Structure formats: C-alpha cells, structure tokens
TORTI-858971 format. One record per residue (C-alpha): residue number from 1; residue in one letter; x, y, z. Coordinates in Angstrom, 1 decimal. Layout:
NUM / A / X / Y / Z
...
***
This chain:
1 / M / -180.5 / -53.4 / -8.4
2 / R / -182.0 / -52.9 / -5.0
3 / G / -185.3 / -54.9 / -4.9
4 / K / -185.1 / -56.0 / -8.5
5 / D / -185.1 / -59.5 / -10.0
6 / V / -181.8 / -59.9 / -11.7
7 / V / -181.0 / -62.4 / -14.5
8 / I / -177.4 / -63.3 / -15.2
9 / I / -176.5 / -65.1 / -18.4
10 / Q / -173.1 / -66.7 / -18.2
11 / S / -171.8 / -69.9 / -19.8
12 / T / -169.1 / -71.8 / -18.0
13 / C / -167.5 / -73.1 / -21.1
14 / H / -163.7 / -72.8 / -21.9
15 / P / -162.0 / -71.3 / -20.0
16 / V / -164.2 / -73.0 / -17.4
17 / N / -162.6 / -71.7 / -14.3
18 / D / -162.4 / -68.1 / -15.4
19 / N / -166.1 / -68.1 / -16.5
20 / L / -167.2 / -69.9 / -13.3
21 / V / -165.4 / -67.4 / -11.0
22 / E / -166.9 / -64.5 / -13.1
23 / L / -170.4 / -66.0 / -12.6
24 / L / -169.9 / -66.3 / -8.9
25 / L / -168.6 / -62.7 / -8.6
26 / M / -171.6 / -61.4 / -10.6
27 / I / -174.0 / -63.3 / -8.3
28 / T / -172.4 / -62.0 / -5.1
29 / T / -172.3 / -58.5 / -6.5
30 / A / -176.0 / -58.6 / -7.3
31 / K / -176.9 / -59.8 / -3.8
32 / R / -174.7 / -57.2 / -2.2
33 / Q / -176.5 / -54.5 / -4.2
34 / G / -179.8 / -55.7 / -2.8
35 / A / -181.2 / -57.8 / -5.6
36 / A / -184.5 / -59.4 / -4.6
37 / T / -183.7 / -62.6 / -6.6
38 / V / -180.9 / -63.8 / -8.8
39 / T / -181.7 / -66.1 / -11.7
40 / C / -178.7 / -67.6 / -13.5
41 / V / -179.1 / -68.8 / -17.1
42 / I / -176.1 / -71.1 / -17.7
43 / P / -176.2 / -72.4 / -21.3
44 / Y / -173.3 / -74.8 / -20.5
45 / F / -172.8 / -76.1 / -17.0
46 / G / -169.1 / -76.6 / -16.5
47 / Y / -168.0 / -79.8 / -14.8
48 / C / -171.4 / -81.4 / -15.6
49 / R / -169.7 / -84.6 / -16.7
50 / Q / -168.1 / -85.0 / -13.3
51 / D / -171.3 / -86.0 / -11.6
52 / R / -170.2 / -89.2 / -9.9
53 / K / -167.1 / -90.8 / -8.3
54 / T / -165.0 / -92.7 / -10.8
55 / Q / -162.7 / -94.0 / -8.1
56 / P / -162.4 / -93.7 / -4.3
57 / G / -161.3 / -90.3 / -3.1
58 / T / -162.2 / -88.3 / -6.3
59 / P / -164.4 / -85.3 / -5.9
60 / I / -167.9 / -85.0 / -7.4
61 / S / -167.1 / -81.7 / -9.1
62 / A / -170.6 / -81.0 / -10.4
63 / S / -171.8 / -81.1 / -6.8
64 / D / -169.1 / -78.7 / -5.6
65 / V / -169.9 / -76.2 / -8.4
66 / A / -173.6 / -76.4 / -7.5
67 / S / -172.8 / -75.7 / -3.9
68 / W / -170.6 / -72.6 / -4.9
69 / I / -173.4 / -71.2 / -7.0
70 / E / -175.9 / -71.7 / -4.3
71 / A / -173.6 / -70.2 / -1.6
72 / S / -173.0 / -67.2 / -3.8
73 / G / -176.7 / -66.4 / -3.5
74 / A / -178.4 / -67.6 / -6.7
75 / N / -182.1 / -68.3 / -6.2
76 / R / -182.8 / -70.1 / -9.5
77 / I / -180.7 / -71.9 / -12.1
78 / I / -181.7 / -72.4 / -15.7
79 / T / -179.4 / -74.5 / -17.9
80 / V / -179.5 / -76.5 / -21.1
81 / D / -178.9 / -80.2 / -21.5
82 / L / -177.4 / -81.3 / -18.2
83 / H / -175.3 / -84.4 / -18.7
84 / A / -177.3 / -86.2 / -16.1
85 / G / -180.6 / -85.3 / -14.4
86 / Q / -179.1 / -86.0 / -11.0
87 / I / -177.1 / -82.7 / -11.2
88 / S / -180.3 / -80.7 / -10.5
89 / G / -180.4 / -82.7 / -7.2
90 / F / -177.1 / -81.2 / -6.2
91 / F / -178.9 / -77.9 / -5.5
92 / S / -180.9 / -77.7 / -2.2
93 / S / -184.6 / -77.1 / -2.2
94 / K / -184.0 / -73.4 / -1.6
95 / T / -182.5 / -73.0 / -5.1
96 / A / -184.7 / -74.0 / -8.1
97 / C / -182.8 / -75.7 / -10.9
98 / E / -184.4 / -76.3 / -14.3
99 / S / -182.8 / -78.0 / -17.3
100 / I / -184.1 / -77.3 / -20.8
101 / D / -183.4 / -80.3 / -23.1
102 / S / -182.8 / -79.3 / -26.7
***
C-alpha cells in the first residue's frame, strides 16, 4: 500500500457499531502501511439521522462519527443520500466529503 491511493468501500448499516469500527480499523491500517490517500466510499452513513440536538445534553452523533473517521486518517468521503446536507459540514476542510443523491 505504500504510496498508493487506497479506496475502502464499507457501509455502516446494521450492525452499525461493528461496521463502523471495522471501517475505522481499515482506515488506520491503510495509513500505517503508508497509503498516500484513503478514500472511503460509505453507501450508508450510520448515525446520519442524529445530526442535531433533540434535547439539551444529547450528543450530535453524526458529528462524532465524522470526527472519528477523520481522526483515523481518511482524506475523502463519498456517501449516498445523507439525511441532511449539514453532515458534510461536520468534516473539516482537510477531509473532502461528497454526497451523491440518488
């Protein structure tokens, strides 16, 4: 993988947590092996419906998931039909996020 552009295709559908952790581990493995870039194709973005606070003290889970993916080393995210466009704003400018609407 050293110096290569790596594409990881992983949905975060049921079981969401298992698939999300698997995605994070694949990203970190690719980065540790020296991948130049890591692009994640995520057909279903888990926790996408938790994009705002419903009551005080509740987490914005979609933002947390975006932070974890970014912290793992992903350079680009491609997903399909985000629940709300604001989710792409949860990624910083260093990680490109694109949503393809079907």
